[in-house]
N, C-alpha and C positions, 0 to 999 in steps of 0.2 A: 459323038466325038467331043462336042463342045462341053457337055456336062462332065465327061471323063477328064478333060483337061482342067476344068475349073476345080474338080475334086482333087486331082493330083497336086495342083499348086497350093492347096489349102490343107494338106494332110496334117501338118504340124500346128494348126491354128491354136489348139488348146494345150500344146505340149508343156508350156511354161506358165500356165495360168493356175494360180492357187488362191482359194478363198482365204481372206484374213479372219473371217468370223462367220459363224452360223448363228442366226438370231431367230429364236422361236417367237411367234407373234403373240401368243396368249400366255398369261401368267402360269397356268397349269399345263401348258403346251397344247392340250386338246382344245380345239376351237369350240365356241358356243354352239350347242345343238348337235354336236358330234359325240357327246359323252356315251351314248348308247349304241353307236355304230360299231359293230363287231367285224372289223376288217383289219388286215395287216398291210402296212405299206410295202410295196414291191417295186424293185428296180429291174426293168427288163431291157436287155440289150437288143435293139431292133436291127434291121437290115445292116449287115456288116459293112463298114467303110474302113479299109485297111489302115491301121495306125491311128484310128480316130474313134472316139466314143460316140455312141448314138443311143443314149439311154432314154427310156420313158418311165416316169414314176406314176404309180397308181395307188389307190387305197390310202390317200392322205387324210389323216384326222388331226395331225399335229403340224400345221403349216409353218413355214419358215422362209427366210431369205438368206442368201449368202452374199457376203460383202467382198467386192473386188475393187481395190483402190488403184489409182493411176500407176502405170508401169514404172519400174525402177528407172530413175533418172529423169522422169517426166514430172514437171511441176503441175500440181493440181490446179484446176480452174475454179474449184469450189462448187462445181455443179454435179448433180447426180441424176441417174436414170434408173427407175424401177422397171426391170425387164420382166414381162409376163409371157412365158411360153404358151404355145397352143397345145392342141391335142383333142379337139372335138368335144370338149367338156367331159372327157372320159379319162384322160391321162395328162401328164405334164411332160412335154417333149423337151427335156432339160437341155440337152446339148445343142441340137440343130436350131432351136429357136430361143435359146437362152445363153449358154456359155459361149457358143460360137461368136456371138455378137460382142462379147466383152473385150477381146483384144483390141479391136479397132477403136473403141471408145476410150479405154484406159490409156492407150497410147496417145490419145488426143487430150488427155488430162481429166477425163470424166471418171467419177466413182460410180460403179454399177452395183445394183442390188438385184440378184436373180431370185424370183419368187417361185416357191413350190407351194401351191395353193390347193384347197379342197375342191373337188369337182362334184357337181350335183348328181351324177349317176350313182353315187354311193349312198343315197337315201339319207342324207343328213336332215335334221329338222330344218324347215325353211330352206330347202335345198336350192331354190332359185337364187338365194342371196348369199350363199356361203362364199363363193368366189369374190363377190363384191365386198363382203365383210373382210376377207383376208387382204384384199387390195387396199381398202381404206385403212385398215389397221397397220399394214406395212408402211404406207405413206406417213401415217401419224408417228410411228416409231422412228422412222428415218428423220423426220423433222424434229422430233423430240430429242434425238441423239445426234443432231446435225454437227455439233462441235466435235464430238468424238469421231464421226465419220469424215470430217473435213469438208463438209458441204454447207452451203447457205440454204436455210429452210425453204425460202420462196423460189429457189432455183433448182428444184428437184422435179423432173418430169417423169412421164410414164411411157412405156413402149410395150406393144403387144402384137403377137403374130397369130393369124387365123382366129381360133376361138379365144386365144389370149388377147387378140385385138378387140374382141367384143368386150372382154373384161376391162381392158384399158379404156375403151370408149364409154363403158358404163361408169367407170371411175371419173372420167372427164365430164360426164353429164349428170351423174348422181352423187357427186362428192358431198352434197349437203344432206342426202337422205340418211335418216337414222335407221340403219339396218342391223344394229346390235346395241346392247346396253353398254354404257361406258364401264370399263373395268379398272382403270388406273389413271395416273397422271398424264399418260400419253394421249388419252382420249379427251380429257377436259382440262381447261386452264384453271388457275386458282379462283377465277371469277365464276367458274361453273359453266363456261362456254365451251362448246365442242372445238377441239383443235382442228383447223382446216385440213381436209384431205385433198384439197384441190391440187392437181399437178400443174407445174409451170408450163408444160407443153405436152403434146401427145404425138408419138410416133406409131402409126398403124401400118403393119406389114401384111398384105393380102388379108385384110380383116373380115371376119364375119360381123355384119352390122345389123341386118334386118332379120325379123322373124316372120315376115310376110311370105305366103306360100310360093309366090312366083320366083323369088330370088334367094330365099333362106338356104343355109346349109342344113339339111334336114336332120342329119345325125347330131349336130350341135343343138338344134332346137329340141329334138326329142330328149336328149340328155338333160337339157336345162329345164324344159317345161313339162316333160312327160308326154304320154300319148294323148292325153285329154287336156285341152286348154281352150280358152275363149278369146274373143277379140280384145278384151281388156289385157289379157296376158301378152298377146302379140304386140299391142301398142306400148305396154310397159317395158318391153325389152327390145324394141326396134329403135336402135340408137339414133337413126336419122330423124326420129320424131321427138327426141329428147333434147336436141341442141337449143341452147339459149345464148343470149348475148355475152354471158360470162364464161362460155365454154373455152377451154385453153386453145391456143394456137396449135395447128396440126400440120404434120408432114406425113403424107400417105403414099404408099407404094403398093403396086399390084401389077399383074401381067394380064394382057387381054386374052391369052389362051388358057387362063385358069379354068379348068373344068369342074373344080370342086366348089369354089365360092365365086359366083358370078361377079366380076368387078363392076359392071355397070349398075347392078342392082344393090350393091353393097358399098364399096369404097367410093364410087362416083356419087351415089345418092347422099352419102355422108358429107362429101365435099360440097355438094350443092346446098345442103342444109346449113353448113357452116357459113357459106358465102351469103346465104339469105339472111343470116343473123349478123352479118358484117364481121364475122370472125376471120382472122387471118389463117389461110390454109393453102397448102401447096400439094398438088397431087402429081404422081408420075405413073402413068399406065404404060408399061413396057410392052413391046410386041411379042416377047416370048420369055419363058421360064416357068410357066404353069403355076402350080400351087406348091407351097411348102418349100420354096427354093432356098430360104435362109441365106447363108453366106456361101456354102459349099456348092449348091446346085444352081445358083444364078449364072446366067450366061447372056451373051449379047450385051446390050447396054445396061441390062438389069444388074450386072455384076458390079456396077459402080454405085449402087444405091446407098451403101453405108457411107462412102466418102461424100456423097451428095447430102446426106442427112447431117453430117458433121459440118459441112459448109453452111447448111441452113441454120444450124445452131449458132455458128459463129456470126452469121449475118443478122439473124432476127431474135436471138435470145442472149443479148449482151447483158 
């Protein structure tokens, strides 16, 4: 009953939200290493929610983000959020972990950029890094076009849910890694230096964090690393092992009854790693809502997580 009530109250959440622009990440649209991938992008309507879109996008070779500026009548605060939906590294759950988040943030003055990225299950070259490539590239384009988008470059953060949380955590810990060759002015400055892909902050919503056997989400790990991998691979993609002193501030949300992504071995371990490095981090482990609750399916105290995240931004990201 609680979930039904939460859903009913939120049916029209996306009714008046329209993207101002669709921005392809790569000059020729197709991402590096995807030129020979013979797949077609598909948009699938998932389990029906009356009056509400619930789309999943798969087969992406031409990644992009869509721009959502502050709601009409709302003054921009010049801050941005790159939103990375989840989908077990198999698909991009665009509405429930992307577009559904936009309304709350744009009404608070934030500009949102919802990312549709390549997933490693589609056998791109260097498939383990394609999602990180797209996330880095998106952040660099946003910063490079900051004036057009109405944001300040160093005030753009990242947000990810589930496997998208893993991408966001990778971006927050591997923002210096050279995972693709520079292609234009957005990647390197006139001095030949890489443009920083570092997010100002990170929001992680019931994130996949670790690749370790005991706690990993095995579907995400298989799609990312394949059936055969070694300890080096596990260590390279277990985000709790990648935290350094310059990792961005974090706001983390999960539910203790999450049966898909164990919160104690993922979100909580990442929070502990951040604290060990003296990084500012806040975590909320709610008693209920399971996995994939997004906005529509959150209930109990978890239904307040987005408002809490906005309060956190106003308090700690001035």
